N, C-alpha and C positions, 0 to 999 in steps of 0.2 A: 926134606919134609920130615924124615926120621920118625921119632916116637909120636909126634903129633899127627901123623898121617896113618897110623895103625888102623886098619879096618877090622870090623868085628870078625870078618871071615879069615883074618891073619892070626887069630888067637885059636890055638888048638888046645883046649883044656884037656882032651881026652889023652893027648901025647905029652902034655906038660911043656908046650913050646909056644913061642911067639915069632912070627916071621916079620922082620923089618925089611921091606921091599926097597925103599928109597932112602939111601944114607949118603954120607959124605963121599964115600968111595965108590958109589954107584954099583954096589953089589948086594945081593940078597944075603941076609943073615938070618940063621935060625938060632933063636935064644932059648935056652932051657929055662924054665921057671920052677921054683921050689913049691912044695905042697901048700906052704903058707900063702905064697903069691897066688897060687891057683884057687885057693879058697876065697881069697879077697876078690880076685877077678870075677869069680862065679857070682858073688854078691854085687859087685860094682856094675857088671854088665846089665843087670836089671835096671839100673837108674837111667842110663841114656835111652834105653828102649822105651821107658815110660815118658821121658821128657820129649823125645823126638824119635818115634818109631820108625820114621823113614830114613833116618841117617844111618850110614854104613860105617861111621867112624867110632873107634873105642873112646875117643875123647871128643865128642862133637861140640861144635860151637852152637849157640842158640838157633843160628840159621840152618843148621844141619850139616855143614861142611866141617872141615878141620880148622882149628885156629891158625891164624897166620903167625909166623915167628916173631914179628914185631909185637903182636898182642901179648904173646907169651912172655917176652922179654920185658915189656913195659908193665904189664899188669899181673901175670901169673907168677913167674919165678921171683920177681922182686918183692912182690907182696908176701910170698911165703917165706923167703929168706932175707 
């Protein structure tokens, strides 16, 4: 699930970290974030909260859950790059 499954309560802006709970090696990772990323996230978090206030994900799908990896590879990543 990795980054697509980050929940809002996994983002610790006060500490400047993000917790990745489910990754390829099945270990929890604490990732430090820069002040620039922290500022971007502070503003970004307001968007999903407006679009779907019941979703618990940082990158919510329109249905409120997280995106499936197939969707990201077919539509998200490939459209951006």
